[in-house]
Every structure is written in structure tokens, then in C-alpha cells.
VOPAGU-2260 file (C-alpha; in pm, 1 decimal, decimal comma):
REM VOPAGU-2260
SITE   aa  ch    i         X         Y         Z
SITE  MET   A    0    9316,7    7005,6    5584,3
SITE  LEU   A    1    9201,0    6954,3    5944,3
SITE  GLY   A    2    9458,5    6688,9    6023,4
SITE  PHE   A    3    9699,4    6696,1    6312,3
SITE  SER   A    4   10055,5    6793,1    6244,2
SITE  LEU   A    5   10351,1    6876,2    6465,3
SITE  PRO   A    6   10365,0    7247,7    6369,9
SITE  LYS   A    7    9993,5    7292,0    6445,9
SITE  ILE   A    8   10028,1    7121,3    6785,5
SITE  LEU   A    9   10336,3    7327,9    6873,6
SITE  LEU   A   10   10161,7    7648,2    6768,5
SITE  LEU   A   11    9860,1    7557,8    6982,2
SITE  CYS   A   12   10087,6    7490,2    7282,8
SITE  LEU   A   13   10265,0    7821,9    7226,4
SITE  ILE   A   14    9935,0    8012,6    7215,0
SITE  ILE   A   15    9812,6    7841,2    7531,4
SITE  LEU   A   16   10136,2    7926,1    7715,2
SITE  ILE   A   17   10124,6    8290,3    7604,7
SITE  VAL   A   18    9766,7    8327,0    7726,9
SITE  TRP   A   19    9844,5    8139,6    8052,2
SITE  TYR   A   20   10145,4    8354,9    8142,7
SITE  GLY   A   21    9969,5    8669,9    8027,2
SITE  PHE   A   22    9691,4    8609,3    8278,1
SITE  LYS   A   23    9948,2    8535,1    8550,7
SITE  ILE   A   24   10122,6    8866,4    8488,0
SITE  ILE   A   25    9793,9    9057,9    8487,8
SITE  GLU   A   26    9689,3    8886,0    8812,2
SITE  ARG   A   27   10018,3    8974,8    8982,7
SITE  LYS   A   28    9989,7    9339,0    8881,5
SITE  SER   A   29    9632,1    9365,6    9005,4
SITE  SER   A   30    9710,0    9190,0    9334,8
SITE  ASN   A   31   10008,0    9421,9    9391,1
SITE  LYS   A   32    9786,7    9724,3    9336,3
SITE  VAL   A   33    9531,9    9594,4    9587,0
SITE  GLY   A   34    9806,2    9512,4    9834,8
SITE  ASN   A   35    9964,3    9855,5    9798,8
SITE  GLU   A   36    9629,4   10027,5    9849,0
SITE  LYS   A   37    9567,1    9828,0   10165,3
SITE  ASP   A   38    9916,0    9906,2   10294,7
SITE  SER   A   39    9878,2   10277,3   10227,5
SITE  LYS   A   40    9537,0   10286,0   10396,9
SITE  TYR   A   41    9680,8   10097,7   10695,1
SITE  SER   A   42    9980,3   10329,0   10722,2
SITE  ASN   A   43    9755,6   10637,7   10693,7
SITE  ASN   A   44    9535,1   10508,7   10975,9
SITE  ASN   A   45    9838,4   10439,2   11192,4
SITE  THR   A   46    9986,5   10784,0   11141,3
SITE  LYS   A   47    9655,2   10941,9   11238,5
SITE  GLU   A   48    9637,9   10728,0   11552,7
SITE  ASP   A   49   10001,8   10800,4   11636,2
SITE  SER   A   50    9950,3   11174,5   11602,0
SITE  GLN   A   51    9643,6   11152,5   11824,7
SITE  ASP   A   52    9846,7   10961,7   12083,5
SITE  LEU   A   53   10112,2   11233,1   12080,9
SITE  ASN   A   54    9851,4   11499,4   12148,4
SITE  ASN   A   55    9713,9   11317,6   12453,4
SITE  ASN   A   56    9874,8   11363,9   12792,6
SITE  TYR   A   57    9887,5   11019,7   12947,6
SITE  THR   A   58    9944,6   10953,4   13315,2
SITE  ASP   A   59   10133,1   10657,3   13463,5
SITE  ALA   A   60    9801,1   10478,1   13518,3
SITE  ASP   A   61    9718,1   10512,3   13150,4
SITE  TYR   A   62   10051,6   10364,0   13048,1
SITE  THR   A   63    9999,0   10069,9   13285,6
SITE  GLU   A   64    9658,3   10007,3   13131,2
SITE  ILE   A   65    9806,5   10025,3   12782,2
SITE  ASP   A   66   10081,3    9778,0   12876,7
SITE  GLU   A   67    9825,8    9534,0   13017,5
SITE  ASP   A   68    9626,7    9553,9   12694,9
SITE  ASN   A   69    9937,7    9478,4   12489,2
SITE  GLU   A   70   10020,4    9170,7   12699,0
SITE  ARG   A   71    9688,7    9009,0   12615,2
């Protein structure tokens, strides 16, 4: 009744594989959601900064200072 047999071992392996790949799929979906949220937050912050930069009137000295900061 509780003996080992090939069908029982194969069924156990199949169940383990289904659970294993199920968790992998769930993990990928959740990591993609987190990654997309971070990307959207980053892009929203950049658009706000870009629009603020467009509203400012920079002089040549400001651009030189900005270039020096970017070289570092």
C-alpha cells in the first residue's frame, strides 16, 4: 500500500515540477510589476525635472557649470 512504484514516483516528480515552475512564473510576474512601477516613477520624475529645466532661463555660465557637473 505504501510501497514505491514507478507511477507514484513519476507523479511526485510531475507535481514538484508543476509547483516549481508555477512559483517561477508568479515570481517573474511580480518582479515585472515592481520593475514597471519603478520605471514609471523614474520617468515621471524625469519629465517633471525636464519641464522645470525648460522653464528656467539659463545663462552661458549656468551651462558651463552643468557641463562640468556632467564630466565628473
